[in-house]
C-alpha positions as CSV (number, residue, x, y, z in Angstrom):
1,M,-14.9,-28.1,-16.2
2,M,-13.4,-25.7,-18.6
3,R,-11.2,-24.3,-15.8
4,R,-9.8,-27.5,-14.6
5,G,-9.0,-28.4,-18.1
6,L,-7.1,-25.4,-18.7
7,D,-5.2,-25.9,-15.3
8,A,-4.3,-29.2,-16.4
9,L,-3.1,-28.2,-19.6
10,Y,-1.5,-25.0,-18.3
11,P,-0.4,-25.7,-14.5
12,G,0.1,-22.7,-12.5
13,R,3.5,-21.0,-12.1
14,C,4.7,-18.9,-9.2
15,M,4.4,-15.4,-9.8
16,M,7.8,-14.4,-8.6
17,C,10.0,-17.4,-9.9
18,E,7.9,-19.2,-12.4
19,A,8.2,-22.7,-10.9
20,Y,5.1,-24.9,-11.2
21,T,2.6,-24.3,-8.3
22,D,-1.1,-25.8,-7.4
23,G,-2.7,-22.9,-8.4
24,R,-2.8,-19.6,-10.1
25,N,-1.6,-16.1,-8.7
26,G,0.4,-17.9,-5.9
27,L,3.9,-18.6,-4.8
28,C,5.9,-22.0,-4.7
29,P,7.0,-23.4,-1.4
30,D,10.4,-21.7,-1.5
31,C,9.2,-18.3,-2.3
32,W,6.5,-18.5,0.3
33,R,9.0,-19.3,3.0
34,E,11.2,-16.1,2.0
35,T,8.0,-13.8,2.1
36,S,7.4,-12.4,5.6
37,F,3.4,-12.2,5.9
38,I,2.4,-9.6,8.7
39,T,0.3,-11.6,10.7
40,G,0.9,-11.3,14.3
41,A,1.1,-8.2,16.7
42,R,1.8,-4.9,14.8
43,C,1.6,-1.3,15.2
44,E,-2.3,0.0,14.8
45,C,-0.9,3.0,13.1
46,C,2.0,2.3,11.1
47,A,1.8,-1.6,10.7
48,T,5.2,-2.5,11.7
49,P,5.4,-6.1,13.4
50,L,5.9,-5.8,17.2
51,P,7.0,-8.4,19.7
52,G,4.0,-9.9,22.1
53,V,0.4,-9.8,21.7
54,G,-2.8,-7.4,22.5
55,Q,-5.0,-5.0,20.6
56,D,-4.5,-1.3,19.6
57,L,-0.7,-1.5,19.8
58,R,1.4,1.4,19.0
59,C,5.1,1.5,18.5
60,D,7.6,3.9,20.1
61,T,7.8,5.9,16.9
62,C,4.0,6.3,16.6
63,L,4.1,7.1,20.5
64,S,6.5,9.9,19.9
65,F,5.6,11.2,16.6
66,P,2.1,10.3,15.7
67,M,1.4,9.7,12.2
68,A,-1.2,12.1,10.4
69,W,-3.6,9.2,9.7
70,H,-5.9,7.0,12.0
71,H,-5.1,3.4,11.5
72,G,-2.7,1.6,9.1
73,A,-2.3,-1.9,7.7
74,A,0.6,-3.7,5.3
75,A,0.5,-7.1,4.0
76,V,4.1,-8.3,4.1
77,V,7.4,-7.1,5.4
78,Y,9.7,-5.4,2.6
79,S,12.3,-7.8,2.5
80,G,12.9,-11.2,0.6
81,V,10.6,-12.0,-2.0
82,G,7.9,-9.4,-0.8
83,R,10.5,-6.6,-1.6
84,R,11.4,-8.5,-5.2
85,L,7.6,-8.9,-6.0
86,V,7.3,-4.7,-5.1
87,M,10.2,-4.2,-7.5
88,A,8.6,-6.2,-10.1
89,L,5.5,-4.5,-10.1
90,K,6.8,-1.0,-9.6
91,H,10.0,-1.0,-12.3
92,G,9.3,-4.4,-13.9
93,D,6.1,-3.7,-15.6
94,R,4.5,-6.7,-14.4
95,L,1.0,-5.2,-13.7
96,D,-0.3,-8.9,-13.7
97,L,0.7,-9.3,-10.2
98,A,-1.6,-6.3,-9.2
99,P,-4.6,-8.4,-8.5
100,A,-3.1,-10.9,-6.6
101,L,-0.9,-8.6,-4.3
102,A,-4.0,-6.4,-3.8
103,G,-5.6,-9.9,-2.4
104,W,-2.9,-9.8,0.2
105,M,-3.7,-6.3,1.4
106,R,-7.4,-7.2,2.0
107,G,-7.0,-9.3,4.8
108,P,-5.0,-7.1,7.2
109,A,-7.3,-4.3,5.7
110,R,-10.7,-5.7,6.3
111,D,-12.0,-3.2,9.0
112,L,-10.3,-0.3,7.1
113,L,-11.8,-1.3,3.9
114,H,-15.5,-1.6,5.5
115,R,-15.6,2.0,6.8
116,A,-14.0,3.6,4.0
117,Q,-16.2,5.4,1.7
118,I,-13.3,6.4,-0.7
119,I,-10.3,4.6,-1.8
120,A,-7.3,6.5,-3.3
121,P,-3.5,6.1,-4.3
122,V,-0.7,8.4,-3.4
123,P,0.1,10.2,-6.8
124,L,2.8,10.1,-8.8
125,H,4.2,13.5,-10.2
126,R,3.1,14.1,-13.6
127,L,6.7,13.8,-15.2
128,R,7.5,10.2,-13.6
129,L,4.1,9.2,-14.5
130,L,4.8,9.9,-18.1
131,K,8.1,8.2,-17.8
132,R,6.9,4.9,-15.7
133,R,3.5,4.8,-17.7
134,F,1.4,3.8,-14.8
135,N,0.9,4.4,-11.1
136,Q,1.5,1.1,-9.5
137,S,-0.3,2.4,-6.3
138,A,-3.3,3.2,-8.2
139,E,-3.3,-0.3,-9.6
140,L,-3.4,-1.8,-6.2
141,A,-5.9,0.7,-5.3
142,R,-8.1,-0.1,-8.4
143,H,-8.2,-3.8,-7.5
144,L,-8.6,-3.3,-3.8
145,A,-11.8,-1.1,-4.4
146,Q,-13.3,-4.0,-6.7
147,D,-16.6,-5.4,-5.2
148,R,-16.6,-2.8,-2.5
149,P,-19.1,0.0,-1.7
150,A,-16.3,2.7,-1.5
151,Q,-15.6,4.9,-4.6
152,F,-12.2,4.6,-6.1
153,I,-10.8,7.9,-7.2
154,P,-7.5,7.7,-8.9
155,D,-6.9,11.3,-9.0
156,L,-8.2,12.3,-5.8
157,L,-4.7,13.8,-4.9
158,L,-2.5,15.6,-7.0
159,R,1.3,15.7,-6.5
160,T,1.6,19.4,-6.8
161,R,5.8,19.4,-7.0
162,K,8.5,16.8,-8.2
163,T,10.3,15.9,-4.9
164,P,13.9,14.4,-4.9
165,S,14.3,11.0,-4.1
166,Q,13.7,9.9,-0.7
167,G,16.6,7.1,-0.7
168,G,19.7,8.2,1.8
169,L,17.3,10.4,3.6
170,T,16.9,10.4,7.4
171,R,13.3,10.5,8.7
172,E,13.3,14.2,9.5
173,Q,14.6,14.9,6.0
174,R,11.9,12.6,4.5
175,F,9.0,14.7,6.3
176,E,10.5,17.8,5.3
177,N,11.1,16.7,1.6
178,Q,7.5,15.8,1.3
179,Q,5.9,18.8,3.2
180,G,3.2,20.5,1.1
181,A,3.9,18.2,-1.8
182,F,0.1,17.2,-2.4
183,A,-3.0,18.6,-2.7
184,L,-6.5,17.6,-3.0
185,N,-8.0,17.8,-6.7
186,P,-10.3,20.8,-6.2
187,R,-12.9,18.7,-8.3
188,F,-13.6,16.9,-5.0
189,D,-15.3,17.5,-1.6
190,L,-14.2,15.2,1.4
191,R,-16.5,16.9,3.9
192,G,-17.6,14.0,6.3
193,K,-15.8,11.6,4.3
194,S,-13.5,8.6,5.3
195,V,-10.7,8.1,3.3
196,L,-8.4,5.0,2.6
197,L,-5.1,5.8,1.0
198,V,-3.0,3.2,-0.8
199,D,0.7,2.9,-1.7
200,D,3.0,0.2,-2.4
201,V,5.8,0.8,0.3
202,M,5.8,2.6,3.5
203,T,9.5,3.3,5.4
204,T,9.0,6.3,7.8
205,G,5.1,7.3,6.7
206,A,6.3,10.9,5.6
207,T,4.8,10.5,2.0
208,L,1.2,9.1,3.3
209,S,1.4,11.7,6.3
210,A,1.5,14.3,3.6
211,C,-1.2,12.7,2.0
212,A,-3.1,12.3,5.0
213,E,-2.7,16.2,5.7
214,A,-4.0,17.0,2.5
215,C,-7.2,15.4,2.8
216,Y,-7.7,16.7,6.4
217,A,-7.1,20.1,5.2
218,R,-10.2,19.7,2.8
219,N,-12.5,18.4,5.8
220,A,-12.3,14.6,5.4
221,A,-13.5,12.9,8.6
222,N,-11.1,9.9,8.7
223,V,-8.0,9.0,7.0
224,D,-6.5,5.4,7.1
225,I,-3.9,3.8,5.2
226,V,-2.7,0.5,3.7
227,V,0.4,-0.6,1.9
228,L,1.6,-3.6,0.2
229,A,4.9,-3.9,2.1
230,R,6.2,-2.2,5.4
231,V,9.7,-1.5,6.0
232,E,10.5,-3.2,9.5
233,I,11.3,-0.7,12.0
234,H,13.0,-2.6,14.9
235,E,12.1,-1.0,18.3
């Protein structure tokens, strides 16, 4: 009754444009139409949307250049409102968005969450973390791990060197840029563990591949990944 009373006094607002909505932590109809949720056929590895139907599909890129992890999932395409929400979380200090956006990720990542024993974010370099004050991927991972048996370890991985921006680099340059940039925190042992890595956006998968390789180098049994937004790759 108290919640209904509060909703009557303070109606829900769209978390993107502040228009009134029927509930809290949702989108108005206009913003919903501009959000491309990944619900159809997709690559089971990198989560890029694919035409057709079927199970255990792989895109041409993942068939030609296999990623370092096993399975992957993503909630939305990195365009329209999906992109604007990522930017608001990442650069606009909109930490209030993290619970709802993590909720979007739970659906496509259901099976990955079920088998994960450890949930960990892609880390920021300490200098970038000092400047930004928070790691948006860690915020998403923290909410994903709530009410799950998996252990949330925000400092499982360390970024050992400050890499240049990935913007404007080719696929090959992105992978080279991230090579050896991550290491497992020596306080942890991944022997026989299944790890789920969390990031906000995936473009080529270079960063997540480097993180997965660091986990496998310390004897992880399995590494999966989930991201909020996937940059669409046209096959």
